[in-house]
N, C-alpha and C positions, 0 to 999 in steps of 0.2 A: 251343822254347817257354820263355818266361820263367816265373819263379815266380809272378808276378802273374797271368799268364794261366791257369797251372795252377790257382791258387786260385780264379779266376773260374769255371773249368769245374767245379771240385769243388762250388763253392757252387751253381751252377745245377743240377748233377746232384742235389744234396741237396734243393733246393727243388722239383724236378720229382718226386722220389720221394715227398716229403711230400704234395705236391698229389695225386699219384695215390692214396696211402694214404687221404687224407681223402675223396676222391671215392669210392673203394671202400667205405669205412665208411658214407658217406651212403647209397649205393645199398642196402647190406645192411640198414641201419636203416629205409630207406623200404620196402623189401620186407617186412621182418618187421612193420612197422606195417600194411601192407595185409593180410598174413595174419591179424593180430590182429583187424582190423576185419571181415574176412570170417568169421572164427571166431565172432564175437559175433552174427552173423546165424544164428541157430540155432533149430530147432524140435524139441522133444522128442517122441519117439514112444513111446506107451504099451507097445508089445509088445517093445521092445528097449532095452538100456541105451545104445545108440549113438544120438545125436541126428543130425537132418538138418541139416548144416552147409555153409556156403559156403567153409570152410577149404580143401578140396581144389581148389576153383576157383583159389584163390591159388597153389597148387602147380603146377597145370597151366599157368596163364598165365605165371608167373615162369619156369618151366622153359623155356617157349618163347622168352621175351624176354631172359633172362639167360644169360651163358656157363655152362657146367657148374660151373666153380669158384665163380662168384658165386651161382648158384642153390643150390648145396649150403651155402655160407656163410650165405645168407640164412636158411635154415631151421634151421641149427645155432644161429644167433643167436636165432631165434624159440623154439626149444625151451629155450635157456638162459634166455631172459627168462621163460618160463613156469615153468621148474624153480625159480627164485628167488622165485617167487610173484607175478609181475606178472599181471594179469588178461587174458592173451592167448589163452587156450584157450576153447573153446565151453563155456557153462554146462552143469554136470552135476549131477544130484541125488545122485550117488554120490561124487564127488570135486570138490572146489571149485577148488583151485589148487595149484600147486607140484608137488613130486615125487609127491604122492598122485595127482594127475591123470595124470602121465606113466605111472604103474604101475596105473592104473585100467582100466576096460573099453575105453577108446578109446586106450590106449597104443600098441597095435600100428599104428594109423593114424599117430599123431603121429610115432613114431620112424622111420617109413618116409619121411617127408617129404623129408629131405635126399637120400636115395638116389633117390627118385621124380623130384625136380625135376632132379637132375643127369642121370639117365637120359633124361629128356624132352629136355633141352637137347642132349645128345650125339647122340641120334637125329635131332633136328630139324636140327642143323647139318651132318649128313652126308647129308642128303636134298636133293631138289630144291627144298626150301622153298616148296612150293605148298600149297594148302589140304588136299589128301588126305594129304600128308606130315605136316602139322601135326596132323590128326585121328589118324593112326596113332601118332604120337609121344606125344600127349597120352593116348591110350587105353591105350598100354602103361604109362605111368606110373600111370594111374588103376588099372589091374589090379594093379600092385605095391602100391598103397595098400590096396585092397580085400582082396587076399590076406593082406597083413600084418596087417590089422585082424582078419579072420576067424581066422587062426592064433593070434593073441594071445588073442583072446576064447576060443577053444576050449581053449587051455592054462590060462587063468586060471580059467575056470568048469567045466572038465572036460566040455565039450559034445562031441558028436560032430561030425564034419565037416558032416554034413547040417544039423544044428541051428545050428551056427555060420554056415553059409552063409545060412540062412533069416534069421538075426538081423543079420548083419554085411555081407552082400553083396547078396542079392536086393532088399530094399527100396530100395536106393540106386542101382540101375541106371538107372531112367529119368531121375532127376535128374542123375546123373553124365553121361549121354549129352548132356544140355543143357549141362553145364559144359564138357564136351570141345569141343562144337560152338562155344560161345561163346569159349572161350580160343583155339581155332584161328582163328576169324574175326578176333579182335582182333590176334593175332600176325601173321597174313598182311597185315592192313590196315596195321599199324604198319610192317612190312617195306616195303610198297609206298610208303608215305608217306616213309620214309627214302630210298628210292631215288629218288623223284620230286623231293625236295629236295636230292639229291646229299649227303646227310649220311651219317654212319656207320650201320652196322647196329645193331640193339638191343645193349644192353650186353655188351661183350666181357669 
């Protein structure tokens, strides 16, 4: 192999690596933007400091669509954006933005997002990738989010486990069941579309 050919190969490899990095960055930013939009769809509840938000839906959906690595990176980016003060978190009467929000009543939910999304993706990709598997994978991730939120709130406000569950878990179960079902349906539909068009599976 001549020096010119070696240089061409090195140039091509560098260009391919740069393209892959830019693609990954674009996917992460698009995912964090979706999470921010979902989080802003929020309804405050008078009996709990935790609002009803669509943010967990973004975690469930992207966990099913993204690879474990990309899913986790997306929500690390989302938390970073919120920590530096960008308005990506659900509105709250107790904490407006930034680190104050991350360490507020909903901090447990937020901090669990990267782990929950990665776990959902891991389970889904090692399943038969049917609707039932999508439901189970999303449900496990949702339980991680709810449990983290309840434990955080209990520690923060010195609530008993029963009180924390009543404020941070039980009110959200019906809505989360709908989010799980919707995310599973979209993921399975996307996978079938990819297979029908002979394209690659959702983001690796």
